[in-house]
N, C-alpha and C positions, 0 to 999 in steps of 0.2 A: 243350405238356407241361406246365407248371404253370398254374393259374387265379390271379385275382387274390389269393384268400384264401390260397391257398399260399405265394405269392409274398411277402405279408405277413408269414404265420407264419417264414417264413425271414429275413426281413428283420430282424424282430423278434428272433429268436434270435441271429441274427448281432450284434446291437446290444447283446444282453444277454452274449454272448460277451466282446465287445471291452471292456465295462464290467467284467467280471470281469477280463479281463486287465491293465487298467488301474488295478483296485484292487490285484490281487497284486503288480503291477510297483511299485508304490507312486508312481506319478506323481501328484503334487501332490494329494494328498487334503486335503480340506476337514475340519477335525476340528471338533467341535462346541464344542472349548475350546480355545483357541491354547497350548500347554503348551510354555512355554521348559525344554526340556532343561538349556540351557546355566546357566539362573540356579538350578536346583536342583542341579546338577553343582558350581557356585562355593561352594554352601553346605556341601559336604562329603558330600552323599547318594552312595551307593554305587547302580549300577543294582539290586541285589537288595533295596535300602531300599524301593522300590518295585514291581519287579517279583519279588515273592514267591515263592520256589520255583525258582529259575533255578539255585538252587545245589545244591538237594535233591532235585527232580522232573523229569519230562520235559519240562514246560513253563513257560515263565518267566510266562506270563500278562501280561493288560493290568491295570493296578492297577484295584482296584474304588473306588467313591467314598467309602468308608468308610477305605482306605487314605488317600486325599488328606486327608480329613477329621480324621486323626491330628494333621494338624500346622495345616490351614486352621481347625479349630475355634476356634483363637486368632491365627492368624497370617496377616498380609496381607488379612485380611477385607474390604477397602475397595477393593482391586483389581475390575477389572471382570472380568476371566476367573475370578478368585478367586470372585466372586460367583455365577458360572453354576456352579461347582462346588457352592456352597453350595445353589444351588437345586435342583440334582439330588438333593443328599443330602436337604434338606429334605420334597421329593417322595418320597422313598425309592426313587428309581429309578436305575439305573446310567447312567453316561456313555457315549452310544452312540459309542465310539471306533471309528475307521476301522482295520481293522488294514493294518499296513504289508507285514510281512513274513510269509511263509508258502508253504509248495508249493502246488501245485494237487493235487486228489486222484488225477488220474490218474496222478501220477507216484509214489504208494504209497511216500512217504518218510514215514518216523517218526523225524523228528528228537527228539533228547534233549538239553536243556540241561545237566544235570547231570554227565555225564560229561564235557562241554566245559569247564564250569566247573572240575571236579575236576583237570582236566588243564593249569589255568592259562592256558587260552585266553582273552584280553580278549574282552569283549563287543564291543569295537572292530573285532575282527578279522571279524566275520560282519555287524555292523550299521554299520560306520564310525564317524566320530568323532562319535558323538551328543552327548556333551559340549559339542562347540562350537556346535550347531545349537539353532535357536528352534523346531523343527517337526520333527516325525517323519516322516522321509521315506527310502524306500529309495536307499539311497548303494551297496550291495553288492550285485551279481548273484548269485544262487546257482545253482549248475547240478551237474551231477554231475561234470563237470571241474574245476570249483574246489573242491569237496570232496574227491574223490579226490587234488588236487594236495596238500592240506593233510594230508590221511592220510598219503600217501606222504612228505611231509616230516617228519610227526612219527611215522613208524613206526607208525601206528594201523592197526587192521583194515580191510582192502580187501573183505572178505567181503561179497558183495552184501547179505545178510540183516542185516549189521550196521545197513543204514539203510533198507531197502525190506522191505516186508511183503508 
């Protein structure tokens, strides 16, 4: 039924899909810089200090190297991980962070951070207690059931078009 070429293509496609699944599932992603969320939170930073826009836009976004350099142009410059950040800034390239949270394209989900932020839902509700972690990793699994349960508990819209396009 399949010749050797077809088998290799199917195997390669399966491996690519699995890699994408593991990336979206947040399994032990190797980040280009070991970013210690806990250290930054202990300094009094809020999530929106680095993930700008989470309070006013649809996306929270991954911080740009310029955002990191707002502090690290002067602070902790001698630390090895900060030196990596400085290296990216000096080369004028973004840090190639590996996204930890997100929905697959097939889910047709349009998640918006701002309404959740305005409703007083803490970042930890959907992202786990990042403040205690040393690396970004997926600790909460999102699916339609978890989202609907939360919407029902908070009397938020359960209309399909609220989240899906």
